[in-house]
N, C-alpha and C positions, 0 to 999 in steps of 0.2 A: 202476570197479569190473571192468571188462574186463580189465584189465590184469593183474589177479590170476590171470586163466585163464591167462595165457602162462607156460607152463612154463619154457620157457628165458630169461626174465627172472630167474627165481629161481636159475638156474644160474650167470647171469654176473654177479650182485649180488655176491656173495662174492668174486668176482675183481677189482672195481672197489673194494670195501671194502679189501682186500689191497694193493692199489696205492696207494690215498689214505693209508693207514697207511705204507707203505714210502717214500712220498713226504714225508709229515709228520717221520718219524723221519729221513730224510736231511737235510732243512731244521733239524731241531734239532743234528743233529751238526755241519753245517756252520756254524751261529750260534755255537754254543760253541766250535769252531775258531777262527774268523777274526773273528765279530763282536763278542765280548766284548773281543779284543784292541783293536780299532778302537774300540771304545766308552771302554775304558780309555786309551789313547792319546789321545782328544780330552778327558777327564777331566784328564789331567794338562796337555794343553795350556791347559785354562781356569785350572788352577790358576797356573800359570807367569803367565799374562795377568794375573790379578789382583794375583800379586804385582808385577808391573811396574806396574799401574793404580795400586798403592798405594806404591810408590815416587816415581812422578811427581807432583808437585803438581797441584790441579785448575786448569784453565785454561792449563795450560803444554803446549807441543807436543812429541810423540817424534819424533825423529828417526831412522830406520834407516838404517845404513851396510851396503850390498849384501845388501837383503833377501831373497835367492834363498831359495826353499822354507823359509821359518820360517814353518810352520803356525799357530802361537800367535799370531801377528798376526791372525789371523782374529776372536780373541775380545777383541781388545785395545779398550777404550773410549775412553783416551784419543785425542785427535787425531793422525795419524801423517803424516808425509811422507819420501820417501825419497830418500836420498843415495847416488849411486854412486860418486863419487871424492872425496877429500879436498879437493879445490880447491874442492867445491860446498858445503862446510860453512861456511854464511855467520856473521856475526858475532852474531846473532840465534839461533843454535843454543844451547841450554842443556842440552839432554839427550839423549843420544845412545846407542843400542843398536848393540852392536856383537858378532860373534859372538868367542867365546873365543879361537879360534885367531889373529884380526886385531887384537884389542885391543892387545896389547904393540906392535907396529908401529905403529898408528893414535895411540897415546899417544906414542909417540916422532917422530912425524911434525913437520918443523920446521913445518909450518902449524899444527899444534895446540899445539907445547910452550907458545907464549907464553899461550896461553888456560888453562895449568896444570889438565889433565884429571885427574879423581880418579875412581874406583870407586865408584859409589854403592852398587851389588848385583850380586851373581853371580845369574844365574837359570838353574837345570837342573832335570831331573827324567828320569825313564825315557822314552826315545823322543822327549824334546825336546832339539834342540841346544842346547849350553851357550852363554849370552850374557852380557856385560857391559853393564850401564847406566852410562855414563861422566856425568860432569856437568862440563861447561866453564865457565870463567869467560866472563861476557858481555863486549862493547863491544870487544874486540880482534881484530884479524883480519890 
């Protein structure tokens, strides 16, 4: 109770309350400006990953061609293996995820033409780079 007798404490207390209020308001504004967008982009990444999981049969492995910066892969539950060059696509590869910009070139690649690649799904969303899921006929290489 001796603290109540300190008159200077009452003089600084409104300043502390005002500073706390300003900090809280700043945090809320920053979160609305940036945090909501990030949460929305994560949600879109999860939705695309769910579409991908539904397109690939259970027990199959998803191979991803040059996966640089595909953040949606963080949310995919299907087992993933990465492929960096067309020559690394083995005869056991059945499902191949490719950026849409690279899909046509890869589908016309002489190594993959005998495997008759076909598009199973096109995956895209806001803030998610469009990708194509290819199905390859197995047994040939």
